[in-house]
C-alpha positions as CSV (number, residue, x, y, z in Angstrom):
1,X,6.1,28.9,-19.3
2,X,6.4,31.8,-16.9
3,X,3.1,31.0,-15.3
4,X,4.0,27.3,-14.9
5,X,7.4,28.1,-13.4
6,X,5.7,30.5,-10.9
7,X,3.2,27.8,-10.0
8,X,5.9,25.2,-9.5
9,X,7.8,27.7,-7.3
10,X,4.7,28.5,-5.3
11,X,4.1,24.8,-4.5
12,X,7.8,24.3,-3.8
13,X,7.6,26.8,-1.0
14,X,7.9,26.2,2.7
15,X,5.1,23.6,3.0
16,X,6.1,21.1,0.2
17,X,8.1,18.2,1.5
18,X,10.5,16.4,-0.9
19,X,10.1,12.7,-1.4
20,X,11.0,9.8,-3.6
21,X,10.1,10.4,-7.2
22,X,10.8,14.2,-7.2
23,X,13.5,15.5,-9.5
24,X,15.4,18.5,-8.1
25,X,18.0,20.8,-9.5
26,X,20.7,22.3,-7.2
27,X,22.8,25.2,-8.2
28,X,25.4,27.4,-6.5
29,X,25.9,30.9,-8.0
30,X,29.3,31.2,-9.6
31,X,30.1,27.5,-9.0
32,X,28.9,25.5,-12.0
33,X,30.7,22.4,-10.9
34,X,28.4,22.2,-7.9
35,X,25.3,22.2,-10.1
36,X,23.3,19.0,-10.1
37,X,20.0,17.6,-11.2
38,X,18.8,14.4,-9.6
39,X,15.9,12.1,-9.1
40,X,15.2,11.3,-5.5
41,X,15.3,7.5,-5.0
42,X,13.3,5.5,-2.5
43,X,16.1,6.0,0.1
44,X,15.4,9.8,0.0
45,X,19.2,10.5,-0.1
46,X,21.4,12.2,-2.6
47,X,25.2,12.5,-2.9
48,X,26.5,16.0,-3.2
49,X,30.0,17.3,-3.9
50,X,32.1,18.0,-0.8
51,X,29.2,17.0,1.5
52,X,28.7,13.4,0.6
53,X,25.4,11.7,1.3
54,X,22.5,14.0,2.3
55,X,19.0,12.9,3.5
56,X,16.6,15.1,1.6
57,X,13.3,13.2,2.1
58,X,11.0,15.2,4.2
59,X,12.8,18.5,3.8
60,X,11.4,21.6,2.1
61,X,13.3,23.3,-0.7
62,X,14.2,26.1,1.7
63,X,15.5,23.6,4.3
64,X,17.6,21.8,1.7
65,X,19.1,25.1,0.5
66,X,20.0,26.0,4.0
67,X,21.6,22.5,4.7
68,X,23.7,22.8,1.5
69,X,24.6,26.4,2.3
70,X,25.7,25.6,5.8
71,X,27.7,22.5,4.6
72,X,29.6,24.5,2.0
73,X,30.1,27.7,4.0
74,X,33.5,28.1,5.6
75,X,35.6,25.1,4.5
76,X,34.7,25.3,0.8
77,X,33.1,28.7,0.1
78,X,32.8,32.1,1.9
79,X,29.0,32.6,1.5
80,X,27.5,30.2,-1.0
81,X,24.3,31.3,-2.8
82,X,22.4,28.0,-3.1
83,X,19.3,27.5,-5.1
84,X,17.2,24.3,-5.1
85,X,14.2,23.9,-7.5
86,X,11.8,21.1,-8.2
87,X,12.1,20.2,-11.8
88,X,9.5,17.4,-11.8
89,X,7.1,16.3,-9.0
90,X,6.5,12.7,-8.2
91,X,3.5,11.3,-9.9
92,X,0.0,10.8,-8.5
93,X,-1.9,7.5,-9.0
94,X,-5.5,6.8,-9.9
95,X,-7.4,3.5,-9.9
96,X,-10.8,2.0,-9.7
97,X,-13.6,3.0,-12.1
98,X,-11.5,5.1,-14.6
99,X,-10.8,4.1,-18.2
100,X,-6.9,4.1,-17.8
101,X,-5.7,3.7,-14.2
102,X,-2.1,4.2,-13.3
103,X,0.5,6.8,-12.5
104,X,0.3,10.2,-14.1
105,X,2.6,13.3,-13.9
106,X,1.6,15.7,-11.2
107,X,0.8,19.3,-12.2
108,X,0.4,22.2,-9.8
109,X,-3.3,23.1,-9.2
110,X,-4.5,19.6,-10.2
111,X,-8.0,18.7,-9.1
112,X,-9.7,15.4,-8.8
113,X,-11.8,16.3,-11.9
114,X,-8.7,17.0,-14.0
115,X,-7.0,13.8,-12.7
116,X,-10.0,11.8,-13.9
117,X,-9.8,13.4,-17.3
118,X,-6.1,12.5,-17.5
119,X,-7.1,8.9,-16.8
120,X,-9.5,8.8,-19.7
121,X,-12.6,9.7,-17.7
122,X,-15.0,7.6,-15.6
123,X,-16.3,4.2,-16.6
124,X,-20.1,3.7,-16.9
125,X,-20.1,2.0,-13.4
126,X,-18.3,4.8,-11.6
127,X,-19.9,6.6,-8.7
128,X,-19.1,10.3,-8.4
129,X,-20.3,10.0,-4.7
130,X,-17.6,7.4,-3.9
131,X,-14.3,9.1,-4.8
132,X,-11.6,8.7,-2.2
133,X,-8.0,9.8,-1.9
134,X,-5.1,8.6,0.2
135,X,-2.8,11.5,0.8
136,X,0.9,10.9,0.3
137,X,1.7,12.4,3.7
138,X,-0.8,10.2,5.5
139,X,1.1,7.4,7.2
140,X,-2.1,5.6,8.1
141,X,-3.1,5.3,4.4
142,X,-6.7,6.3,5.2
143,X,-9.2,6.6,2.4
144,X,-10.7,10.1,2.7
145,X,-13.8,11.0,0.7
146,X,-13.3,13.9,-1.7
147,X,-15.3,15.8,-4.4
148,X,-14.3,16.7,-7.9
149,X,-13.0,20.1,-7.0
150,X,-10.6,19.0,-4.3
151,X,-6.9,19.3,-4.9
152,X,-4.6,16.4,-5.7
153,X,-1.0,16.4,-4.5
154,X,2.1,14.6,-5.7
155,X,2.1,11.0,-4.6
156,X,-1.6,11.0,-3.7
157,X,-3.7,7.9,-4.7
158,X,-7.2,8.5,-6.0
159,X,-9.7,5.6,-5.9
160,X,-13.1,5.7,-7.6
161,X,-15.6,3.1,-6.4
162,X,-18.3,1.4,-8.4
163,X,-21.9,2.6,-8.2
164,X,-24.5,0.0,-7.3
165,X,-27.9,0.6,-8.9
């Protein structure tokens, strides 16, 4: 469990951007009534005590901590110690020539090969040379060729094409 938590925190560092489907936990040291766990909806907003509605989609964990800290500091608390953690990442998706396509829980360190295993493996018609991914942060939704060792991110869509003999 310690290794998993460390991996989650490593991914949740400065580069990971929050989005719909992520579940986050917010806590303020010494202020249990300000603790909250919430699933980010499609709007990318949450309601937080004293601060009202906050847009969190696109923020990093550090940026959200800073925004809550700055909002609470002064009027409500002297120097709030805010902690935000990702409890559960949004799922990734896999379709095409796998035995069980659909949405699956994201796990830090996930590779295309592991994702295929979670989906029951490849069908007999699958081509390992025609595996593509649409990255969740790609607004153009471009199919990018990948190999089995490439990393998968939360919200990514993996597509495996059919092999023609």
